[in-house]
C-alpha positions in Angstrom: 49.5 -39.1 -127.0 52.6 -37.2 -128.6 55.3 -39.0 -130.3 57.7 -38.0 -126.9 54.9 -39.7 -124.5 54.6 -43.2 -127.0 58.6 -43.2 -127.0 58.8 -42.9 -122.9 56.0 -45.5 -122.5 57.9 -47.9 -124.7 61.3 -47.5 -123.0 59.6 -47.3 -119.7 61.1 -43.8 -118.7 60.1 -40.4 -118.4 59.1 -37.9 -121.3 61.6 -35.6 -120.0 64.6 -38.6 -120.2 63.4 -38.7 -123.9 63.1 -35.1 -124.7 66.9 -34.8 -123.3 68.1 -37.4 -125.3 66.3 -36.0 -128.4 68.2 -32.9 -127.8 71.3 -34.5 -127.3 71.2 -37.0 -130.4 69.0 -34.8 -132.5 71.2 -33.6 -135.5 73.1 -36.9 -135.3 73.6 -39.8 -137.8 73.1 -43.4 -136.8 76.9 -43.8 -137.3 77.7 -40.4 -135.3 75.6 -41.5 -132.0 77.1 -45.3 -132.0 80.6 -43.8 -132.2 79.4 -41.1 -129.2 78.4 -44.1 -127.4 81.6 -46.1 -128.0 83.6 -43.0 -127.0 81.7 -42.8 -124.1 82.2 -46.6 -123.0 85.6 -46.3 -123.6 86.1 -43.5 -121.0 84.5 -45.2 -118.9 86.8 -47.8 -119.4 89.6 -45.5 -119.0 88.3 -44.0 -115.7 88.1 -47.0 -114.1 91.9 -48.0 -115.1 92.7 -44.6 -113.7 91.0 -44.8 -110.4 93.0 -48.3 -110.1 96.1 -47.1 -110.8 95.7 -44.3 -108.3 94.6 -46.7 -105.4 98.0 -48.7 -106.5 100.0 -45.8 -106.1 98.4 -44.8 -103.1 98.9 -48.3 -101.3 102.3 -48.3 -102.5 103.0 -44.9 -101.0 101.5 -46.2 -97.7 103.8 -49.6 -97.5 106.9 -47.7 -98.4 106.2 -45.1 -95.5 105.9 -47.9 -93.2 108.8 -49.7 -94.2 111.6 -46.5 -93.8 
C-alpha cells in the first residue's frame, strides 16, 4: 500500500481526496494550514451573515411595498 492509500483508509476517504489535500497543503507549514482553516471558517461565517442580511433587506422591501 502507498502512503496515500494508507492515509485514505485511516480517514475513511478516497485516495483522490487525500491526493487533492496533499496538493493543496503540500508546501504549507502547520501554522499556515491552521491559519487557512481559520480563514475558511471566518469566510463561511461572513457568507452566512451576508445571506441573512440580504434576506432581511428583501423582507423589508416586500413589507414596505405592501404598505404604500
